[in-house]
Every structure is written in C-alpha cells, then in structure tokens.
PLY file of the C-alpha trace (Angstrom):
ply
format ascii 1.0
element vertex 142
property float x
property float y
property float z
element edge 141
property int vertex1
property int vertex2
end_header
15.07 44.80 142.44
12.18 43.83 140.15
14.07 45.18 137.13
17.18 43.14 138.02
15.04 40.04 138.48
13.44 40.63 135.07
16.88 40.90 133.39
18.09 37.79 135.21
14.97 35.84 134.22
15.31 36.95 130.59
18.98 35.92 130.52
18.15 32.57 132.12
15.39 31.92 129.56
17.73 32.73 126.68
20.34 30.39 128.13
17.83 27.56 128.45
16.52 28.07 124.91
19.99 28.15 123.31
21.21 25.22 125.42
18.24 23.12 124.34
18.88 23.96 120.68
22.56 23.13 121.04
21.83 19.86 122.84
19.31 18.83 120.19
21.94 19.34 117.47
24.70 17.68 119.48
22.61 14.51 119.85
23.45 13.72 116.22
27.21 14.13 116.73
29.03 10.83 117.18
32.57 12.15 117.54
34.12 15.62 117.65
37.77 16.29 116.74
38.17 19.11 119.29
36.92 16.83 122.06
39.35 14.11 120.97
42.22 16.60 120.98
41.27 17.71 124.49
41.36 14.09 125.69
44.89 13.56 124.34
44.29 11.98 120.93
47.45 12.03 118.80
47.95 12.40 115.05
47.10 9.18 113.27
45.23 7.71 116.22
42.10 5.87 115.13
38.73 5.17 116.62
35.39 3.69 115.67
31.71 4.39 116.16
28.89 2.00 115.35
25.66 3.12 113.76
23.00 1.60 111.50
23.46 3.66 108.32
21.06 1.74 106.09
18.35 1.14 108.73
18.46 -2.64 108.33
18.86 -3.33 112.04
22.60 -4.14 111.78
25.39 -1.93 113.08
27.83 -0.50 110.53
31.21 0.87 111.64
32.65 4.30 110.90
36.43 4.14 111.35
37.97 7.58 111.79
41.53 8.85 111.89
42.43 11.91 113.92
44.71 14.76 112.79
45.51 17.58 115.22
45.63 20.23 112.47
44.30 20.75 109.00
46.97 19.55 106.54
48.65 22.36 104.59
47.44 22.96 101.05
44.04 21.38 101.56
41.98 24.54 101.41
42.66 26.10 98.04
39.03 25.72 96.95
36.40 28.32 97.73
34.15 25.80 99.46
36.67 24.00 101.63
35.57 21.04 103.75
37.69 22.13 106.69
38.48 25.46 108.24
41.71 27.38 107.70
42.32 27.88 111.41
44.26 24.63 111.87
41.36 22.93 113.60
41.73 19.24 114.33
40.03 17.05 111.74
38.78 13.54 111.16
38.99 11.47 108.02
36.91 8.32 107.84
35.88 5.15 106.10
32.78 3.07 106.61
32.63 -0.70 106.97
29.14 -1.96 106.37
28.01 -5.02 108.34
28.05 -7.08 105.10
31.79 -6.39 104.59
31.45 -3.63 101.97
33.80 -0.65 102.52
32.98 2.95 101.70
35.81 5.48 101.68
35.14 9.01 102.89
37.32 11.54 101.12
36.33 14.44 103.37
38.00 16.15 106.30
35.45 16.79 109.03
35.68 18.61 112.35
33.05 16.21 113.68
31.06 13.23 112.45
27.38 12.75 113.01
24.37 11.01 111.54
21.21 12.70 110.34
17.74 11.20 110.37
17.48 12.18 106.69
18.24 9.54 104.09
19.24 9.53 100.44
19.19 6.41 98.29
18.65 4.19 101.33
21.50 5.54 103.49
21.45 8.08 106.31
23.17 11.41 105.68
26.49 12.02 107.43
27.06 15.34 109.17
30.62 16.49 108.43
31.15 19.28 110.93
28.52 21.92 111.51
28.22 23.04 107.88
28.41 20.05 105.55
25.99 17.22 104.91
27.23 14.20 102.99
24.51 12.39 101.06
24.65 8.91 99.59
24.28 9.10 95.80
24.07 5.34 95.33
27.84 4.87 94.97
29.50 7.22 97.46
28.89 9.96 99.98
29.02 13.40 98.38
28.07 16.97 99.26
25.55 17.27 96.45
0 1
1 2
2 3
3 4
4 5
5 6
6 7
7 8
8 9
9 10
10 11
11 12
12 13
13 14
14 15
15 16
16 17
17 18
18 19
19 20
20 21
21 22
22 23
23 24
24 25
25 26
26 27
27 28
28 29
29 30
30 31
31 32
32 33
33 34
34 35
35 36
36 37
37 38
38 39
39 40
40 41
41 42
42 43
43 44
44 45
45 46
46 47
47 48
48 49
49 50
50 51
51 52
52 53
53 54
54 55
55 56
56 57
57 58
58 59
59 60
60 61
61 62
62 63
63 64
64 65
65 66
66 67
67 68
68 69
69 70
70 71
71 72
72 73
73 74
74 75
75 76
76 77
77 78
78 79
79 80
80 81
81 82
82 83
83 84
84 85
85 86
86 87
87 88
88 89
89 90
90 91
91 92
92 93
93 94
94 95
95 96
96 97
97 98
98 99
99 100
100 101
101 102
102 103
103 104
104 105
105 106
106 107
107 108
108 109
109 110
110 111
111 112
112 113
113 114
114 115
115 116
116 117
117 118
118 119
119 120
120 121
121 122
122 123
123 124
124 125
125 126
126 127
127 128
128 129
129 130
130 131
131 132
132 133
133 134
134 135
135 136
136 137
137 138
138 139
139 140
140 141
C-alpha cells in the first residue's frame, strides 16, 4: 500500500509541476487556432484581441483571420512558420491606437505576447516555436 501511495504521490507531483509550467506559458497566449476550430470558427472568419504592444498605456488591436488548414505550397522552406500537418492557422495585422497599421506576414498556430521587447515593441509569440521581434519597421523572426 505504501509503495502504491508513493507512486501515486509522485505522479500527482509531476502532474502539478507540468500543469503549472503549461499554465504559465499559456498565460501569454491570446488566441489559439485549434481552440477557435473547436468552437466552430470557419475559414476567413476574423477576430480581434486588444493589447498594449508599445507599453504606452493605450490598447492596440491585433486583427486575425482564421484558416482551418495550412494552405498548400506554403511550407517549401526548411524553417516553415506553420506545420505540415494541416493545422489550423491564423494570419494577422496590427492596428496601433494612433491609426498606424502593421501587417503580419506569418502563419501562426496561436498568437501571444511576450514580456520581452525589441525596439520599443513587445515580441509576438507565433505558435509555440517562433518569436516575432520588432526591428523598427516590421515584425520579423530575427
């Protein structure tokens, strides 16, 4: 009985640790394409999230467009921005509170905001693998 309790306690501790790590990461996610698909989003359907990207106290708007599958022919590069498994994706553009628009030319499985900043703008998390950084003119992976 003691051995079973020890295994159960160990498994429970591992579950708590991994859940906490997952929840900490998921706090930065604003919208997830898989979640949208599960709620009935359709191809071309749009949505918005508001966030202060330049930390000036004003909300900026990220407008995203949903696609239920990765478009064909988009993953010929070695370092593709989306997976080849036909995952749903999001494309986006940003409307700053002052009216300036910033186009996002990336396909992301989710969109999130990092606490890290480059050139005065917060980094954008494009799925679990890619970080888009502001280079002063546009968001880029480098």
